[in-house]
Each structure stands twice: as C-alpha cells, then as structure tokens.
C-alpha positions as CSV (number, residue, x, y, z in Angstrom):
1,X,-0.2,-0.1,0.2
2,X,1.3,3.6,-0.8
3,X,1.1,5.5,2.6
4,X,-1.7,8.5,2.2
5,X,1.0,11.0,3.3
6,X,3.2,9.8,0.0
7,X,0.4,10.3,-2.0
8,X,-0.5,13.6,-1.0
9,X,3.3,14.8,-1.1
10,X,3.2,13.4,-4.7
11,X,0.2,15.5,-5.9
12,X,1.5,18.7,-4.0
13,X,4.8,18.4,-6.4
14,X,1.8,18.5,-9.7
15,X,2.6,22.4,-10.2
16,X,6.5,20.9,-11.0
17,X,4.7,20.5,-14.5
18,X,4.1,23.8,-15.3
19,X,1.4,26.3,-15.9
20,X,-1.4,25.5,-18.3
21,X,-2.1,21.5,-18.1
22,X,-5.3,20.6,-19.9
23,X,-7.4,18.0,-18.5
24,X,-10.6,16.3,-19.0
25,X,-12.7,14.6,-16.1
26,X,-15.8,12.7,-17.5
27,X,-18.6,11.9,-15.0
28,X,-17.3,14.4,-12.5
29,X,-20.4,16.2,-11.3
30,X,-20.5,13.9,-8.5
31,X,-18.4,11.1,-6.5
32,X,-15.2,9.9,-7.7
33,X,-14.7,11.8,-10.9
34,X,-15.8,15.4,-9.0
35,X,-12.8,14.7,-6.0
36,X,-10.2,13.6,-8.6
37,X,-10.9,16.9,-10.4
38,X,-10.8,18.6,-7.2
39,X,-7.6,17.5,-6.4
40,X,-6.1,18.2,-9.9
41,X,-7.3,21.9,-9.3
42,X,-5.9,22.4,-6.4
43,X,-2.6,21.0,-7.2
44,X,-2.3,22.5,-10.7
45,X,-0.6,25.7,-11.7
46,X,-3.1,27.6,-13.9
47,X,-5.1,24.1,-15.5
48,X,-7.9,24.4,-18.4
49,X,-10.0,21.6,-17.0
50,X,-13.4,20.3,-19.0
51,X,-15.7,18.8,-16.6
52,X,-18.3,16.5,-18.4
53,X,-21.9,15.1,-17.0
54,X,-25.7,15.7,-16.9
55,X,-26.2,18.0,-14.0
56,X,-25.7,21.9,-14.5
57,X,-26.8,22.2,-10.9
58,X,-24.0,19.9,-9.8
59,X,-21.5,21.4,-12.1
60,X,-22.3,25.0,-11.3
61,X,-21.8,23.8,-7.6
62,X,-18.2,22.1,-8.1
63,X,-17.2,25.5,-10.2
64,X,-17.9,27.7,-7.5
65,X,-16.3,25.7,-5.1
66,X,-13.1,25.0,-7.2
67,X,-12.7,28.6,-7.6
68,X,-11.8,28.6,-3.5
69,X,-9.1,25.5,-4.4
70,X,-7.4,27.7,-7.2
71,X,-8.7,31.1,-8.4
72,X,-6.4,30.5,-11.7
73,X,-8.1,27.4,-12.7
74,X,-10.0,27.9,-15.8
75,X,-13.2,25.1,-15.5
76,X,-15.9,24.7,-18.4
77,X,-18.6,22.6,-18.2
78,X,-20.3,20.6,-20.9
79,X,-23.3,18.9,-20.9
80,X,-24.0,15.6,-22.2
81,X,-25.2,12.5,-21.8
82,X,-22.6,10.0,-22.6
83,X,-24.5,6.7,-22.4
84,X,-24.6,7.6,-26.3
85,X,-21.8,7.5,-28.3
86,X,-22.8,10.7,-30.4
87,X,-22.5,12.7,-27.3
88,X,-19.5,11.4,-26.9
89,X,-18.3,12.5,-30.6
90,X,-20.0,15.8,-30.0
91,X,-18.1,16.7,-27.1
92,X,-15.1,15.8,-28.5
93,X,-15.5,17.6,-31.1
94,X,-16.1,20.7,-28.9
95,X,-12.8,20.3,-27.2
96,X,-10.7,19.8,-30.4
97,X,-12.0,23.2,-31.5
98,X,-10.7,24.7,-28.4
99,X,-7.5,22.6,-27.8
100,X,-4.2,21.8,-29.6
101,X,-3.3,19.3,-26.9
102,X,-4.5,17.5,-23.8
103,X,-2.1,16.2,-21.2
104,X,-4.8,14.4,-18.8
105,X,-8.4,12.2,-19.2
106,X,-10.1,10.6,-16.4
107,X,-13.6,8.8,-16.9
108,X,-15.6,7.7,-13.9
109,X,-18.9,7.6,-15.5
110,X,-21.5,4.9,-15.1
111,X,-24.2,3.8,-13.1
112,X,-25.6,0.9,-10.5
113,X,-28.6,0.5,-12.7
114,X,-30.4,-3.1,-11.9
115,X,-33.0,-3.2,-14.8
116,X,-32.0,-5.2,-17.8
117,X,-30.9,-4.4,-21.2
118,X,-31.5,-0.9,-21.8
119,X,-30.4,0.2,-25.7
120,X,-30.3,3.7,-26.7
121,X,-31.2,4.3,-30.3
122,X,-27.5,3.6,-31.4
123,X,-28.3,-0.2,-30.7
124,X,-26.2,-0.8,-27.5
125,X,-26.8,-0.7,-23.9
126,X,-26.4,2.4,-21.9
127,X,-24.7,0.9,-18.9
128,X,-22.5,-1.0,-21.1
129,X,-21.7,2.3,-22.9
130,X,-20.9,4.2,-19.8
131,X,-18.5,1.4,-17.9
132,X,-16.7,0.8,-21.6
133,X,-17.7,2.0,-25.2
134,X,-17.7,6.0,-24.5
135,X,-14.3,5.7,-22.4
136,X,-12.8,4.0,-25.7
137,X,-14.4,6.5,-27.4
138,X,-13.2,9.6,-25.6
139,X,-10.0,8.0,-26.0
140,X,-9.8,6.9,-29.5
141,X,-10.9,10.4,-30.1
142,X,-8.5,12.5,-28.3
143,X,-5.3,10.3,-29.3
144,X,-4.0,13.1,-31.7
145,X,-4.3,16.0,-28.9
146,X,-2.8,13.4,-26.1
147,X,-0.3,12.3,-28.6
148,X,0.5,16.4,-29.0
149,X,0.4,16.7,-25.2
150,X,3.7,14.1,-25.2
151,X,5.5,16.1,-28.1
152,X,5.4,19.3,-26.3
153,X,6.8,20.3,-23.0
154,X,6.1,19.3,-20.3
155,X,5.5,16.0,-22.4
156,X,3.0,15.0,-19.9
157,X,0.0,12.7,-21.5
158,X,-1.9,10.1,-19.5
159,X,-5.5,8.4,-19.2
160,X,-7.3,6.8,-16.4
161,X,-10.5,4.9,-16.3
162,X,-11.7,4.3,-12.9
163,X,-14.0,1.3,-12.5
164,X,-13.1,-2.2,-11.7
165,X,-9.5,-3.3,-12.5
166,X,-8.4,-6.4,-10.7
167,X,-12.3,-7.9,-11.0
168,X,-11.3,-9.5,-14.5
169,X,-13.7,-12.3,-15.8
170,X,-14.0,-14.7,-18.5
171,X,-15.5,-13.1,-21.9
172,X,-18.3,-14.6,-23.8
173,X,-16.5,-14.0,-27.5
174,X,-19.9,-15.2,-29.2
175,X,-21.4,-11.9,-27.7
176,X,-19.3,-9.4,-26.8
177,X,-21.4,-6.7,-26.5
178,X,-23.8,-9.1,-24.7
179,X,-26.9,-8.1,-27.1
180,X,-28.3,-11.7,-26.3
181,X,-26.9,-12.6,-22.9
182,X,-27.0,-9.4,-21.0
183,X,-27.1,-9.4,-17.3
184,X,-25.8,-7.1,-14.8
185,X,-23.3,-9.5,-13.5
186,X,-22.1,-10.2,-17.2
187,X,-22.2,-6.5,-18.0
188,X,-19.8,-6.0,-15.1
189,X,-17.4,-9.1,-16.0
190,X,-17.2,-7.7,-20.0
191,X,-16.7,-4.2,-19.1
192,X,-14.3,-4.5,-16.7
193,X,-11.7,-7.2,-18.9
194,X,-12.2,-5.0,-21.9
195,X,-10.8,-2.0,-20.1
196,X,-8.0,-3.6,-18.4
197,X,-7.5,-5.3,-22.2
198,X,-7.5,-2.1,-24.0
199,X,-5.3,-0.4,-21.6
200,X,-2.1,-2.4,-23.2
201,X,-3.7,-2.2,-26.7
202,X,-3.6,1.5,-26.5
203,X,-0.3,1.6,-25.4
204,X,1.1,-0.6,-28.1
205,X,-0.4,2.3,-30.4
206,X,0.5,5.2,-28.2
207,X,3.5,4.6,-26.1
208,X,4.1,8.0,-25.0
209,X,0.8,8.2,-23.3
210,X,0.0,6.4,-20.2
211,X,-2.9,4.4,-19.9
212,X,-4.2,3.0,-16.9
213,X,-7.3,1.0,-15.2
214,X,-8.0,1.5,-11.8
215,X,-10.6,0.0,-8.8
216,X,-11.5,3.0,-6.1
217,X,-12.8,0.5,-3.7
218,X,-16.0,1.6,-2.0
219,X,-16.9,4.8,-2.0
220,X,-19.3,6.4,0.5
221,X,-20.8,8.7,-1.4
222,X,-21.5,8.7,-4.9
223,X,-23.7,9.7,-7.6
224,X,-23.9,6.0,-9.1
225,X,-26.5,5.1,-7.0
226,X,-29.2,7.7,-8.6
227,X,-30.2,4.9,-11.2
228,X,-31.0,2.4,-8.4
229,X,-34.8,1.4,-7.5
230,X,-36.0,3.4,-4.3
231,X,-35.3,0.5,-2.0
232,X,-31.9,0.0,-3.1
233,X,-31.3,4.0,-2.5
234,X,-32.7,3.5,1.1
235,X,-30.4,0.4,1.5
236,X,-27.7,2.4,0.3
237,X,-28.4,5.4,2.5
238,X,-28.4,3.1,5.7
239,X,-25.1,1.2,4.7
240,X,-23.2,3.8,4.0
241,X,-22.7,5.5,7.4
242,X,-21.7,1.8,9.1
243,X,-19.2,1.2,5.9
244,X,-17.8,4.3,6.6
245,X,-17.2,3.5,10.5
246,X,-15.8,0.1,9.5
247,X,-13.3,1.0,7.5
248,X,-14.8,-0.9,4.6
249,X,-15.0,2.1,2.4
250,X,-12.6,4.9,1.3
251,X,-13.6,8.6,2.1
252,X,-14.5,11.2,-0.9
253,X,-11.3,13.1,-0.6
254,X,-8.8,9.9,-0.1
255,X,-10.0,8.3,-3.2
256,X,-9.6,11.5,-5.1
257,X,-6.3,11.9,-4.3
258,X,-5.3,8.3,-5.0
259,X,-6.8,8.6,-8.2
260,X,-4.8,11.7,-8.7
261,X,-1.7,10.2,-7.9
262,X,-2.2,7.3,-10.3
263,X,-3.1,9.7,-12.9
264,X,-0.3,12.0,-12.4
265,X,2.9,10.1,-10.4
266,X,5.9,9.2,-12.2
267,X,5.5,5.7,-10.7
268,X,3.2,4.9,-13.7
269,X,5.5,6.2,-16.8
270,X,4.3,6.1,-20.2
271,X,6.2,2.8,-22.2
272,X,8.4,5.4,-24.3
273,X,8.4,8.8,-22.2
274,X,9.9,11.4,-24.2
275,X,13.8,12.0,-23.5
276,X,13.6,15.5,-24.1
277,X,12.1,16.0,-20.5
278,X,12.2,14.6,-17.1
279,X,8.5,15.3,-16.3
280,X,7.5,13.2,-19.1
281,X,6.8,10.5,-17.0
282,X,5.0,12.2,-14.7
283,X,5.3,13.5,-10.9
284,X,8.8,12.9,-9.6
285,X,8.5,9.6,-7.4
286,X,8.7,10.7,-3.7
287,X,11.2,9.5,-1.5
288,X,10.2,6.0,-0.1
289,X,8.4,4.8,-3.5
290,X,10.3,2.5,-5.9
291,X,9.3,3.5,-9.4
292,X,8.2,2.4,-11.9
293,X,5.8,-0.1,-11.0
294,X,5.0,-3.0,-12.2
295,X,2.6,-3.0,-15.2
296,X,-0.7,-4.8,-16.6
297,X,1.6,-7.5,-18.7
298,X,3.8,-7.7,-15.2
299,X,6.6,-5.5,-16.6
300,X,7.7,-2.5,-14.9
301,X,7.0,0.8,-16.7
302,X,4.8,-1.0,-19.4
303,X,2.7,1.9,-19.9
304,X,-0.2,0.0,-19.1
305,X,-1.2,-0.2,-15.6
306,X,-4.1,-2.1,-13.4
307,X,-4.3,-0.5,-10.1
308,X,-5.6,-1.1,-7.1
309,X,-7.5,1.4,-4.7
310,X,-4.1,1.6,-2.7
311,X,-2.3,2.6,-5.9
312,X,-0.3,-0.8,-5.8
313,X,-0.8,-2.9,-9.1
314,X,-3.9,-5.4,-8.8
315,X,-1.3,-8.1,-9.2
316,X,-0.7,-11.1,-11.9
317,X,-4.1,-12.3,-13.3
318,X,-3.9,-15.7,-14.8
319,X,-7.2,-15.4,-17.2
320,X,-5.3,-11.7,-18.4
321,X,-2.0,-14.1,-19.0
322,X,-3.9,-16.5,-20.6
323,X,-5.8,-13.8,-23.0
324,X,-2.6,-12.1,-23.7
325,X,-0.9,-15.4,-25.2
326,X,-4.3,-15.7,-27.0
327,X,-4.1,-12.3,-28.3
328,X,-7.2,-11.7,-27.2
329,X,-6.5,-8.0,-27.1
330,X,-6.5,-7.4,-30.9
331,X,-10.0,-9.2,-30.8
332,X,-11.3,-6.5,-28.3
333,X,-9.8,-3.7,-30.1
334,X,-11.1,-5.0,-33.6
335,X,-14.6,-5.5,-32.1
336,X,-14.9,-2.1,-30.3
337,X,-13.7,-0.5,-33.6
338,X,-16.1,-2.0,-35.1
339,X,-18.9,-0.7,-32.8
340,X,-17.9,2.7,-33.5
341,X,-18.3,2.4,-37.0
342,X,-21.8,0.9,-37.0
343,X,-22.7,3.4,-34.6
344,X,-21.6,6.2,-36.8
345,X,-23.4,5.0,-39.5
346,X,-26.7,4.6,-37.5
347,X,-26.1,8.6,-36.5
348,X,-25.2,9.8,-40.2
349,X,-28.5,8.1,-41.1
350,X,-30.3,10.2,-38.7
C-alpha cells in the first residue's frame, strides 16, 4: 500500500509540470470524478479543465467550489449524456476546436442500474456504453491531442479509467456486446475485462502516453446510486455510514487523492516517455517509493497499468495472461472499432 502521506506529497508536486495543463474529467459532477477533479485543480498551476456530466446545477456548485481551491484555474462544464456515443463525439469535437493538446483524461462515468438491457437508439446498452464504449471513444477521439501533449513541454500525457481493475473475468466471445445474453453481472465482467485489455492495446499504439485502469474500492458517497430503485437507494443510505465507520469504505477525499496520484505520478510512466523532459513520466516519485510500478503485463514501466485502490498493482492475473498469449486484446480492439463504425453509420443516417 502506498501511504497516504506519500500520495499527498506527490500530488503537491504537480505544479512542477508547469502552468496550463489541460485536463478532461468525464462523470465528474458527483462522486469519484468530482473529488479527483477537485484534487487536480487544487494542486495544478493555472490548469484548463473540462468537466463532462449531466447535471448543470451540480457542475455550477463544483465550479464555484473549485474557484476557492485555485483562483487561477479555468473550468468549463460540457453537458452531455455519454451513454450515447454521438454525444461523446459532440463533446470531443467541441474540445478539439478549443485545444491543440490534452494532458490528462480521467473517466468515471457509470451507473448502478439493476434493470436489464437498455438499448439507446444507437443499438448498444447504455450501462455497457457508460462503463466501456464511451470511455474508449473519448480516448480514441482525443488520441491526437494526447499525442500532441506528449510532443511538447512538459511532455505529459495520461488517461485513467476509474472502474473495476482486478475483477476481470471470462468473456463470451460469441456475444461480446451482450446483445443476447445481457445481465448486470455479465456486463460488469465484460466491461471490466475489456477496459483492462484495452489499456495495453492503446499503449502499444501510443507508447508516449500512459493508459491506466483502476479500482477505487467502495466509496461512501457517489452519484452512481441514483439509477437504483427506491428500496436500493434507501439501503445504500443506511449502509453508507456503517461502511464508513467499519473502515470498509474509502472517503471521497482519499479516493480523489489516490486517483489523482495514479493519474499523475511518475511511478506509472508511459512505455516510451519523451527523452527531452524528465517530467514526461509524470510527477517525480517521492522518497520511499520504487519506480516504475509493474504494468498490466507484469513488466515494470510498461505504460499500461491495472491499479488497486491503494495505488499498488492489482497483481498478476492468470486469465489476463492467458488472454494475452491468445492475443485477445487485438480481438477486443477490432470489436470496439467495429462498434464505433456501426454507431457512426446509425447516427449519420438520422
């Protein structure tokens, strides 16, 4: 476990990367995304930050609170329902018009809905899209801006998908999008495993950028529960204080700090950081930590990382090693790009 004081020490050094870092936080109008964005804004020097979510009132509150954290930060809210890939494309186009590069993308969008398959007009399940397809679409669309960030000072380029790293499971290759075999449990397994496999696939294609997938543990307060039925929300309200007292949950503030650490620390460098800048690997590791960390393929500094709530690697996964040997990552890549092409045709036809 990385001690919390070391996490805070690392985050406090974020200003070493200089002014004007550009960051995107998707799903940041509540919970984990909100607190990670706040930690970034508090520690960065004159950052430009985009927050994507559905609630304008929550965004207004967060922006006002962030002004107290950093008066020099520029924060903009982009309203979108990213359970639809067309909305993801719209947001990315808007950011691309305004920015020539982007240093950091942190995604935590999702819901805890217990209902069955809920297809959007794009023909894919909304829960699946939030947890996986939308995240990969943001990265894919903004890959040129991430690459641009890697080629100019401070050569810092990162993405983090905050979800379920370490809980991978077997995939149904005959129905990867769960068109015919959907259940909440299967959706969680598929989206978790596909997130993890794609960290390596993206890293292979863009080795100057770090790609990470994390598990934040149980967080006491999060907006995910709003999709639950009334009885489940009541149960959550009863259990949350008990979880907090029992030390089975991590506070919002600690989670935000730890996710920012994963997103910025030099212990998680890209596979091939720029040789022109010592900061290309991220914020220099504080004393007491060994860098770099083991990557998803159990190779130190691989550029693709699966990270536990305590900022340590999730550990070697027998299943993922088996999938790696069978080149399943390439299969998931092809499937994902195929979904993007199919959805683009649907949206163009409307």
